[in-house]
C-alpha positions as CSV (number, residue, x, y, z in Angstrom):
1,M,191.2,130.5,13.2
2,K,187.7,130.9,14.8
3,Q,187.4,134.1,16.7
4,Q,185.5,133.8,20.1
5,C,184.1,136.5,22.4
6,V,182.4,137.0,25.7
7,I,179.4,139.2,26.2
8,F,178.4,140.6,29.6
9,D,175.3,142.4,30.8
10,M,176.4,145.1,33.4
11,D,173.3,144.9,35.8
12,G,173.8,142.0,38.0
13,V,176.5,140.3,36.2
14,I,179.4,142.7,36.2
15,S,178.0,145.0,39.1
16,H,175.4,144.5,41.7
17,T,173.1,147.3,40.7
18,N,169.8,146.5,42.3
19,P,170.2,148.7,45.5
20,H,171.0,151.6,43.3
21,H,168.1,150.9,41.1
22,A,165.9,150.8,44.2
23,K,167.1,154.1,45.4
24,A,166.5,155.6,42.1
25,F,162.9,154.3,42.0
26,E,162.4,155.5,45.5
27,A,163.3,159.0,44.5
28,F,161.4,158.7,41.3
29,F,158.2,157.5,43.0
30,D,158.6,160.1,45.9
31,K,158.7,162.9,43.2
32,Y,155.5,161.7,41.6
33,Q,154.0,160.8,45.0
34,V,153.5,157.1,44.2
35,P,153.1,155.0,47.2
36,Y,155.4,151.8,47.4
37,T,156.7,149.3,50.0
38,N,159.9,147.5,50.2
39,E,157.8,144.1,49.8
40,E,156.3,145.6,46.7
41,F,159.9,146.4,45.3
42,E,160.8,142.8,45.9
43,E,157.8,141.4,44.0
44,H,157.1,143.9,41.3
45,M,160.5,145.6,40.5
46,Y,163.6,143.4,40.5
47,G,164.0,141.6,37.2
48,K,160.9,143.3,35.7
49,H,160.8,145.5,32.5
50,N,160.3,149.3,33.1
51,S,156.8,149.2,31.3
52,Y,155.6,146.6,33.9
53,I,157.0,148.5,36.9
54,M,155.7,151.8,35.8
55,S,152.2,150.4,35.1
56,H,152.1,148.5,38.4
57,F,153.2,151.4,40.7
58,F,151.2,154.1,38.8
59,K,148.2,151.8,38.8
60,R,147.5,152.3,35.1
61,P,149.0,151.4,31.8
62,I,152.1,153.4,30.9
63,T,153.1,153.0,27.3
64,G,154.4,154.9,24.3
65,E,156.0,158.4,24.6
66,E,154.9,158.5,28.2
67,L,156.9,155.4,29.1
68,I,160.0,156.7,27.2
69,K,159.9,160.0,29.1
70,L,159.4,158.3,32.5
71,E,162.1,155.7,31.8
72,D,164.7,158.3,30.7
73,E,164.0,160.3,33.8
74,K,164.2,157.3,36.2
75,E,167.4,156.1,34.4
76,G,168.9,159.6,34.6
77,M,168.3,159.4,38.4
78,F,170.0,155.9,38.5
79,R,173.0,157.2,36.5
80,E,173.4,160.1,38.9
81,I,173.1,157.9,42.0
82,Y,175.4,155.2,40.7
83,K,178.1,157.2,38.9
84,D,180.5,157.3,41.9
85,K,179.7,153.8,43.1
86,V,180.7,151.6,40.1
87,D,182.3,148.4,41.7
88,T,182.5,145.0,40.0
89,I,181.4,141.9,41.6
90,P,184.1,139.9,43.4
91,H,186.7,138.2,41.2
92,Y,185.4,139.8,38.0
93,L,188.6,141.6,37.1
94,E,190.6,138.4,37.6
95,F,188.3,136.6,35.5
96,L,188.6,139.2,32.6
97,S,192.5,138.8,33.0
98,E,192.1,135.0,32.6
99,L,189.9,135.5,29.4
100,K,192.6,137.7,28.1
101,S,195.3,135.3,28.7
102,R,193.3,132.6,26.8
103,G,193.1,134.9,23.8
104,F,189.7,136.5,24.3
């Protein structure tokens, strides 16, 4: 018998996390006194890699160890903001039950 599986990415697939990432980036940029606008978030944050986001908003290349440090700090802020707000997208739990009933 051939085994099958389903793999999910949490961000935007299982949970709508963009609003919480935005709050984390706002707190992060405020800490570093980095200016931003909501329009800039829409254009330069959502769906982009942290290296791009950091470099765009800091207005200089952010790479290597500095990038890792800043990413870890921002992701820690995100986890703190999001920890009590984990909700799945509508119908996700029913979908999982359906998968399970089909042998996944």
